[in-house]
C-alpha positions in Angstrom: 0.0 0.0 0.0 1.3 3.5 -0.8 0.2 6.7 0.8 -2.0 5.0 3.5 -2.9 7.3 6.4 -1.8 6.2 9.9 -2.8 8.1 13.0 -0.4 6.9 15.7 2.8 5.1 16.0 5.5 4.0 18.5 9.1 5.2 18.0 11.7 2.9 19.6 14.4 4.7 21.5 18.1 3.7 21.8 18.8 2.0 25.2 21.7 0.3 26.8 20.7 -2.9 24.9 20.4 -1.2 21.5 23.8 -0.6 19.9 24.5 3.0 18.9 24.2 3.7 15.2 21.6 0.9 14.7 18.5 2.0 12.9 15.6 2.3 15.3 12.1 1.0 14.5 8.7 2.7 14.0 5.6 0.6 14.7 2.3 1.9 13.5 -0.8 1.5 15.7 -4.3 0.5 14.6 -7.3 2.7 15.4 -9.6 -0.3 15.6 -7.7 -3.2 17.1 -5.6 -3.9 20.3 -1.9 -4.6 19.9 0.2 -6.5 22.5 3.9 -6.0 23.1 6.0 -8.7 24.7 8.4 -11.6 24.0 5.6 -14.0 23.0 5.8 -14.7 19.2 2.0 -14.2 19.1 2.3 -10.6 20.1 1.7 -7.9 17.5 5.1 -6.3 18.5 7.6 -9.0 19.4 10.7 -8.1 21.3 13.8 -10.4 21.2 13.5 -12.8 24.2 17.3 -13.0 24.5 18.0 -9.3 24.3 15.1 -8.1 26.5 14.9 -10.6 29.3 13.2 -8.0 31.6 10.2 -8.0 29.3 7.3 -10.4 30.1 5.8 -12.7 27.4 2.7 -10.5 27.2 3.9 -7.2 28.8 1.4 -4.5 27.8 -1.4 -3.7 25.5 -2.3 -0.6 23.5 -6.0 -0.3 22.8 -8.1 2.2 20.8 -10.7 4.1 22.8 -14.3 4.1 21.8 -14.7 7.9 22.1 -12.7 9.9 19.6 -11.8 13.6 19.9 -12.5 15.8 16.9 -13.0 12.6 14.8 -9.5 11.5 15.6 -8.7 8.2 17.4 -7.3 8.0 20.9 -5.5 5.2 22.6 -4.8 3.8 26.1 -2.0 1.7 27.4 -2.5 -1.1 29.9 0.0 -3.2 31.8 -0.8 -6.9 31.6 0.4 -7.9 35.1 4.0 -7.9 33.8 6.8 -9.1 36.2 8.8 -5.9 36.1 6.1 -3.3 35.4 5.6 -0.6 32.8 6.7 3.0 33.3 5.0 6.0 31.7 7.1 9.2 31.8 9.1 7.6 34.6 6.1 6.7 36.7 5.0 3.1 37.4 1.8 2.3 35.4 -1.0 1.0 37.5 -4.0 -0.2 35.5 -4.4 1.8 32.3 -3.3 5.3 31.1 -4.7 7.4 28.3 -1.8 8.0 25.9 -0.8 11.6 24.8 1.6 12.4 22.0 5.1 12.4 23.4 4.5 9.9 26.2 7.6 8.0 27.1 7.0 4.2 27.6 9.5 1.9 29.3 9.1 -1.8 29.7 10.6 -2.5 33.1 13.4 -0.5 34.7 16.2 -0.1 32.1 14.1 -2.0 29.6 13.2 -1.2 26.0 11.8 2.3 25.5 9.4 3.9 23.1 7.9 7.3 22.4 4.2 7.4 21.5 3.3 9.9 18.7 -0.2 10.9 17.8 0.0 12.4 14.3 -3.1 11.9 12.2 -1.4 12.9 9.0 1.8 10.8 9.4 2.2 9.0 6.1 4.2 5.9 5.6 5.1 4.3 2.3 5.7 0.6 2.0 5.7 -2.0 -0.7 3.7 -4.6 1.3 0.8 -6.4 -0.4 -2.7 -5.2 -0.3 -3.9 -8.1 1.9 -1.4 -7.3 4.7 -3.1 -7.0 8.2 -4.4 -3.6 8.9 -3.9 -3.8 12.7 -0.2 -3.0 12.7 2.5 -2.6 10.2 5.5 -4.6 11.4 9.0 -3.4 10.4 10.5 -4.9 7.3 14.1 -5.9 6.9 14.9 -2.3 6.2 13.1 -0.5 9.0 12.3 3.2 9.1 15.2 5.2 10.4 14.0 7.6 13.0 17.3 9.1 13.9 21.0 8.4 13.7 23.3 9.5 16.5 26.2 11.8 15.6 28.9 9.2 16.3 31.7 11.8 15.9 30.4 13.9 18.9 31.2 12.9 22.5 29.3 14.3 25.4 30.6 15.1 28.9 28.4 12.4 30.4 29.7 9.8 27.9 33.3 10.6 29.0 32.4 10.9 32.7 29.3 8.7 33.3 29.2 9.5 37.0 28.4 13.1 36.2 25.0 12.1 34.8 22.1 11.8 37.2 21.0 8.3 36.2 17.7 7.2 37.7 17.8 4.8 40.6 21.6 4.4 40.5 21.7 2.4 43.7 19.2 -0.2 42.4 20.1 -0.5 38.7 23.9 -0.6 39.2 23.8 -2.6 42.5 25.9 0.2 43.9 25.2 -0.6 47.6 26.1 -4.4 47.3 29.3 -3.4 45.5 30.3 -0.9 48.2 29.6 -3.5 50.9 31.7 -6.1 49.0 34.6 -3.7 48.9 34.1 -2.9 52.6 34.2 -6.5 53.6 37.2 -7.3 51.4 39.2 -4.5 53.1 38.1 -5.8 56.6 39.1 -9.4 55.7 42.6 -8.2 54.6 42.9 -6.5 57.9 41.8 -9.6 59.8 44.4 -11.9 58.2 46.1 -13.8 61.1 43.0 -13.4 63.3 41.0 -16.5 62.3 38.0 -15.8 64.6 37.4 -12.3 63.2 38.1 -13.5 59.6 35.6 -16.4 59.9 33.0 -14.0 61.3 33.5 -11.5 58.4 33.3 -14.1 55.7 30.3 -15.8 57.3 28.5 -12.5 57.6 29.2 -11.5 54.0 28.1 -14.9 52.6 25.0 -15.0 54.7 24.1 -11.4 53.7 24.6 -12.3 50.0 22.3 -15.3 50.4 19.6 -13.1 52.1 20.0 -10.5 49.3 19.4 -13.2 46.7 16.1 -14.1 48.4 15.3 -10.4 48.8 15.7 -9.8 45.1 13.5 -12.8 44.3 10.7 -11.6 46.6 10.8 -8.1 45.1 9.3 -6.3 48.1 11.1 -3.5 49.9 11.6 -4.2 53.6 13.9 -2.0 55.8 17.3 -3.6 56.3 17.1 -2.9 60.1 14.0 -4.9 60.4 15.6 -7.9 58.7 18.8 -7.4 60.8 16.8 -7.2 64.0 15.0 -10.4 63.1 18.3 -12.3 62.6 19.8 -10.9 65.8 16.7 -11.9 67.8 17.1 -15.5 66.6 20.7 -15.5 67.4 20.0 -14.2 71.0 17.4 -17.0 71.5 20.0 -19.6 70.6 22.4 -18.4 73.3 19.7 -17.8 75.9 18.2 -20.2 78.5 15.2 -20.5 76.2 17.1 -23.0 74.1 17.3 -25.4 77.1 13.5 -25.3 77.4 13.2 -26.2 73.7 15.7 -29.1 74.0 13.8 -30.4 77.1 10.4 -30.3 75.4 11.3 -31.6 71.9 14.3 -33.9 72.6 13.5 -35.3 76.1 9.7 -35.2 76.5 8.9 -35.7 72.8 10.7 -38.4 70.7 13.3 -36.1 69.3 16.5 -37.3 71.0 19.1 -37.2 68.3 21.2 -40.3 67.7 24.8 -40.5 69.1 27.7 -40.5 66.7 28.1 -44.0 65.1 24.7 -45.3 66.5 22.9 -47.6 64.1 19.3 -46.7 63.5 16.7 -47.4 60.9 15.7 -44.7 58.4 12.1 -44.5 59.7 13.2 -44.1 63.3 15.8 -41.5 62.4 13.3 -39.5 60.4 10.9 -39.4 63.3 13.7 -38.3 65.7 14.8 -35.6 63.3 11.2 -34.4 62.8 10.8 -33.7 66.5 14.3 -32.9 67.5 15.4 -30.8 64.5 12.4 -29.9 62.4 9.7 -29.0 64.9 12.1 -27.6 67.4 14.3 -25.4 65.2 11.5 -24.2 62.9 9.4 -23.0 65.9 12.5 -21.3 67.4 13.2 -19.5 64.1 9.6 -18.5 63.8 9.4 -16.7 67.2 10.9 -13.4 65.9 8.7 -13.6 62.8 5.6 -14.0 65.0 6.8 -11.2 67.3 7.1 -8.9 64.3 3.5 -9.9 63.3 2.2 -9.0 66.7 4.3 -5.8 67.0 3.1 -4.6 63.6 -0.5 -4.7 64.8 0.3 -2.4 67.7 2.1 0.2 65.7 0.6 3.0 63.6 1.0 3.8 59.9 3.6 3.7 58.3 5.6 1.8 60.9 3.1 -1.1 61.1 3.6 -1.8 57.4 7.4 -1.5 57.6 7.8 -3.7 60.7 4.8 -6.0 60.6 3.7 -8.9 58.5 0.7 -8.2 56.2 1.3 -10.6 53.4 3.3 -13.8 52.5 6.2 -11.7 51.1 6.8 -10.1 54.5 6.8 -13.6 56.1 9.3 -15.0 53.6 11.7 -12.1 54.1 11.6 -12.2 57.9 11.8 -16.0 57.9 14.9 -15.9 55.7 16.5 -13.2 57.9 15.8 -15.3 61.0 17.5 -18.3 59.3 20.6 -16.1 58.7 20.9 -15.5 62.5 20.4 -19.2 63.2 22.9 -20.3 60.7 25.6 -17.9 61.8 25.3 -18.7 65.5 25.0 -22.5 64.9 28.0 -22.5 62.4 30.3 -20.1 64.2 29.3 -21.1 67.7 29.2 -24.9 67.3 30.3 -26.6 64.1 33.4 -24.6 63.2 34.9 -24.6 66.8 34.2 -28.4 67.1 36.1 -29.3 64.0 39.0 -26.9 64.8 39.4 -28.4 68.3 39.2 -32.0 66.9 41.7 -31.5 64.1 44.0 -29.5 66.4 44.2 -32.4 68.8 45.0 -34.8 66.0 47.3 -32.7 63.8 48.0 -28.9 64.1 46.2 -25.7 64.8 46.8 -24.5 61.2 45.1 -27.5 59.7 42.2 -27.1 62.1 41.7 -23.5 61.1 41.8 -24.5 57.4 39.2 -27.2 57.8 37.1 -24.9 59.9 37.1 -22.4 57.0 36.3 -25.1 54.5 33.3 -26.2 56.6 32.2 -22.6 57.1 31.8 -21.6 53.4 29.5 -24.5 52.3 27.4 -24.4 55.4 26.6 -20.7 55.1 26.1 -20.8 51.3 24.0 -23.9 51.7 21.6 -22.0 54.0 19.7 -20.9 50.9 18.6 -24.5 50.3 18.6 -25.2 54.0 17.5 -23.0 56.9 16.4 -20.1 54.7 14.3 -22.5 52.6 12.5 -24.0 55.6 12.1 -20.7 57.5 11.1 -18.7 54.4 8.6 -21.4 53.5 7.0 -21.3 56.9 7.1 -17.5 56.7 5.0 -17.7 53.6 2.3 -19.5 55.6 2.5 -17.0 58.4 1.9 -14.2 55.9 -0.9 -16.2 54.2 -2.7 -16.6 57.5 -2.9 -12.8 57.7 -4.5 -12.6 54.3 -6.8 -15.5 55.1 -7.6 -15.0 58.8 -10.7 -17.3 58.9 -8.4 -20.3 58.2 -5.4 -18.8 59.9 -4.7 -21.6 62.4 -5.1 -24.3 59.7 -2.7 -22.5 57.4 -0.1 -22.1 60.2 -0.4 -25.8 61.1 0.1 -27.0 57.5 3.1 -24.6 57.1 4.7 -25.6 60.3 4.4 -29.4 59.6 5.5 -29.1 56.0 8.6 -26.9 56.8 9.5 -29.2 59.7 9.2 -32.3 57.4 11.5 -30.8 54.8 14.0 -30.0 57.6 13.8 -33.5 59.0 14.2 -35.1 55.6 17.4 -33.0 54.9 18.9 -34.0 58.3 18.0 -37.6 57.8 19.4 -38.0 54.3 22.6 -36.4 55.5 23.3 -39.5 57.5 22.8 -41.8 54.4 24.0 -40.3 51.1 25.5 -37.1 49.8 23.5 -37.5 46.6 20.2 -37.8 48.4 21.2 -34.8 50.5 21.6 -32.8 47.3 18.3 -33.9 45.9 16.5 -32.9 49.1 18.3 -29.5 49.0 17.1 -28.9 45.5 13.6 -29.9 46.5 13.7 -27.5 49.5 14.8 -24.6 47.3 12.1 -25.5 44.8 9.5 -25.2 47.6 10.9 -21.8 48.6 10.9 -20.6 45.0 7.4 -21.8 44.5 6.3 -20.0 47.6 8.0 -16.7 46.4 6.2 -16.9 43.1 2.8 -17.5 44.7 3.5 -14.7 47.2 4.4 -12.3 44.4 1.1 -13.2 42.7 -0.9 -12.7 45.9 0.8 -9.5 47.0 -1.6 -6.6 47.6 1.2 -4.3 46.7 2.2 -6.1 43.5 2.1 -3.1 41.3 4.7 -1.3 43.6 7.1 -4.3 44.0 10.2 -5.0 42.1 11.2 -8.6 41.3 14.1 -10.4 39.9 13.0 -12.9 37.2 13.4 -16.6 37.7 13.4 -17.8 34.0 10.6 -16.8 31.7 8.0 -15.1 33.9 
């Protein structure tokens, strides 16, 4: 068709994922049919799934409005529950927005960007056949060139990027995690020759990295001091007289007495002992600070009650994972590492004991993502779900407590039998946590305001 009249189009802008000098694309918009943008091949505007991983399969839709102003069409843009959101002129889109010529559209933070133009007399000429679909004119192999950068000119912000005021620098560039990494590296260099301090630093860094990983998957902002307080509270419980009460109840009164080293015991009996003596006992202990945050949140006023308390499953997962960090650090640094150092020192030398202690420390702390953080985060999901579904709150809490304890007991039991089985249970535990995070993100009342790191193809 030649000389056909189009009344609106999207002009793609150059972004960090679009090489400079590459011709940009113009997509024409229909005045009588919806168009969908995403990575799904069935979308009207398909974005490369390898280049734009931040874009959902069906990210947003542009729809013509029934009412037309001065006989000219108008359009609205609607986010299709995308994982990373849609931004209009820098603001997160919630629901739909009536498009105005010049609106800046961005699919996720730092994702592909477009400018909407409403020009009723914009004429495009193409050599496509007369039976081409009228809804949208997809770019041909030689797309329309909207603008070519002057490659021979260099700006000040290109030479000195830090001069530019980039949006959300701390989030997009992971500035804060990078600064903390440098900080810990410097401290570890200073602690060389002081094994206790060095082990504490590396354990704190690895545990913090594991918690940050879960935090990014959850995608809900929670003050760092709330998470830190939850972890500290769990650590204090472990070194308090309350631990003796837990041991008496679960390992002496209930059938949770753990087997002695070298004791022969059947798989079924071992699983029962681990269920009571490790699963039920430790998951309840780690849940105490989470439940305390839930109760405290109900007593506070806005906005502190939302910041501190638990009002949805994502809150429960984050605080449960933070509690697990405190438990892991105290258990590893206070029990397992000193034991192996003392045992090896008696048999060989102090240096070998310190080395083996460090070798034990690293996998135990990193493994907490598939261990304590998985069980506690999974139970935290049910604690948050009980808040959303208060009529069945006690049933939800009971199911969560039993299932998290069962996973914990299975992990401990398989550790006595086979390393391969232990790995399988670890993967299963992480899968349970990941599934809970995905469901929590879908249930979140604040979903439109949350950020979220993608799993695979959300």
